[in-house]
MIZA-140809 format. One record per residue (C-alpha): x, y, z; residue number from 0. Coordinates in Angstrom, 2 decimals, m for minus. Example, Ala and Ser with C-alpha at 12.3 -4.5 7.8 and 13.67 -1.06 7.14 Angstrom:
# MIZA-140809
<mido><X>12.30</X><Y>m4.50</Y><Z>7.80</Z><bavo>0</bavo></mido>
<mido><X>13.67</X><Y>m1.06</Y><Z>7.14</Z><bavo>1</bavo></mido>
//
This chain:
# MIZA-140809
<mido><X>67.27</X><Y>68.30</Y><Z>134.77</Z><bavo>0</bavo></mido>
<mido><X>66.62</X><Y>64.64</Y><Z>135.43</Z><bavo>1</bavo></mido>
<mido><X>63.70</X><Y>65.65</Y><Z>137.62</Z><bavo>2</bavo></mido>
<mido><X>62.09</X><Y>67.54</Y><Z>134.73</Z><bavo>3</bavo></mido>
<mido><X>62.60</X><Y>64.56</Y><Z>132.43</Z><bavo>4</bavo></mido>
<mido><X>60.80</X><Y>62.32</Y><Z>134.92</Z><bavo>5</bavo></mido>
<mido><X>57.96</X><Y>64.83</Y><Z>135.30</Z><bavo>6</bavo></mido>
<mido><X>57.43</X><Y>64.97</Y><Z>131.53</Z><bavo>7</bavo></mido>
<mido><X>57.56</X><Y>61.17</Y><Z>131.38</Z><bavo>8</bavo></mido>
<mido><X>54.81</X><Y>60.91</Y><Z>133.99</Z><bavo>9</bavo></mido>
<mido><X>52.75</X><Y>63.53</Y><Z>132.14</Z><bavo>10</bavo></mido>
<mido><X>53.17</X><Y>61.52</Y><Z>128.93</Z><bavo>11</bavo></mido>
<mido><X>52.08</X><Y>58.30</Y><Z>130.62</Z><bavo>12</bavo></mido>
<mido><X>49.00</X><Y>59.89</Y><Z>132.19</Z><bavo>13</bavo></mido>
<mido><X>48.05</X><Y>61.56</Y><Z>128.90</Z><bavo>14</bavo></mido>
<mido><X>48.47</X><Y>58.26</Y><Z>127.05</Z><bavo>15</bavo></mido>
<mido><X>46.23</X><Y>56.44</Y><Z>129.54</Z><bavo>16</bavo></mido>
<mido><X>43.57</X><Y>59.14</Y><Z>129.17</Z><bavo>17</bavo></mido>
<mido><X>43.76</X><Y>59.00</Y><Z>125.37</Z><bavo>18</bavo></mido>
<mido><X>45.46</X><Y>62.30</Y><Z>124.60</Z><bavo>19</bavo></mido>
<mido><X>47.89</X><Y>61.04</Y><Z>121.97</Z><bavo>20</bavo></mido>
<mido><X>49.26</X><Y>64.39</Y><Z>120.83</Z><bavo>21</bavo></mido>
<mido><X>50.07</X><Y>65.58</Y><Z>124.33</Z><bavo>22</bavo></mido>
<mido><X>51.52</X><Y>62.19</Y><Z>125.24</Z><bavo>23</bavo></mido>
<mido><X>53.80</X><Y>62.18</Y><Z>122.20</Z><bavo>24</bavo></mido>
<mido><X>55.00</X><Y>65.72</Y><Z>122.78</Z><bavo>25</bavo></mido>
<mido><X>55.66</X><Y>65.11</Y><Z>126.46</Z><bavo>26</bavo></mido>
<mido><X>57.54</X><Y>61.92</Y><Z>125.69</Z><bavo>27</bavo></mido>
<mido><X>59.74</X><Y>63.74</Y><Z>123.16</Z><bavo>28</bavo></mido>
<mido><X>60.50</X><Y>66.51</Y><Z>125.65</Z><bavo>29</bavo></mido>
<mido><X>61.33</X><Y>63.93</Y><Z>128.31</Z><bavo>30</bavo></mido>
<mido><X>63.66</X><Y>62.13</Y><Z>125.91</Z><bavo>31</bavo></mido>
<mido><X>65.46</X><Y>65.34</Y><Z>124.94</Z><bavo>32</bavo></mido>
<mido><X>65.87</X><Y>66.41</Y><Z>128.57</Z><bavo>33</bavo></mido>
<mido><X>67.20</X><Y>62.97</Y><Z>129.50</Z><bavo>34</bavo></mido>
<mido><X>69.85</X><Y>63.06</Y><Z>126.79</Z><bavo>35</bavo></mido>
<mido><X>70.86</X><Y>66.61</Y><Z>127.73</Z><bavo>36</bavo></mido>
<mido><X>71.22</X><Y>65.43</Y><Z>131.33</Z><bavo>37</bavo></mido>
<mido><X>73.27</X><Y>62.45</Y><Z>130.19</Z><bavo>38</bavo></mido>
<mido><X>75.64</X><Y>64.61</Y><Z>128.11</Z><bavo>39</bavo></mido>
<mido><X>76.13</X><Y>67.10</Y><Z>130.95</Z><bavo>40</bavo></mido>
<mido><X>76.79</X><Y>64.24</Y><Z>133.37</Z><bavo>41</bavo></mido>
<mido><X>79.46</X><Y>62.72</Y><Z>131.11</Z><bavo>42</bavo></mido>
<mido><X>81.09</X><Y>66.12</Y><Z>130.55</Z><bavo>43</bavo></mido>
<mido><X>81.16</X><Y>66.66</Y><Z>134.31</Z><bavo>44</bavo></mido>
<mido><X>82.81</X><Y>63.27</Y><Z>134.87</Z><bavo>45</bavo></mido>
<mido><X>85.46</X><Y>63.93</Y><Z>132.22</Z><bavo>46</bavo></mido>
<mido><X>86.25</X><Y>67.39</Y><Z>133.59</Z><bavo>47</bavo></mido>
<mido><X>86.62</X><Y>66.00</Y><Z>137.11</Z><bavo>48</bavo></mido>
<mido><X>88.92</X><Y>63.22</Y><Z>135.89</Z><bavo>49</bavo></mido>
<mido><X>91.12</X><Y>65.61</Y><Z>133.91</Z><bavo>50</bavo></mido>
<mido><X>91.33</X><Y>68.22</Y><Z>136.63</Z><bavo>51</bavo></mido>
<mido><X>91.97</X><Y>65.71</Y><Z>139.40</Z><bavo>52</bavo></mido>
<mido><X>92.50</X><Y>66.52</Y><Z>143.05</Z><bavo>53</bavo></mido>
<mido><X>94.75</X><Y>69.26</Y><Z>144.31</Z><bavo>54</bavo></mido>
<mido><X>97.40</X><Y>68.08</Y><Z>146.78</Z><bavo>55</bavo></mido>
//
């Protein structure tokens, strides 16, 4: 998920340099959404692992 966010960020930066504002904006928004989804899933994973703990 984080990999896709980074790919869309690079696409947005390249599009912005080349002057494609619409594509750059859309790619940046997709990258931002994917990053926040990744962040939420990461936090949920940490909480679940802390609650479940290790089995003896």
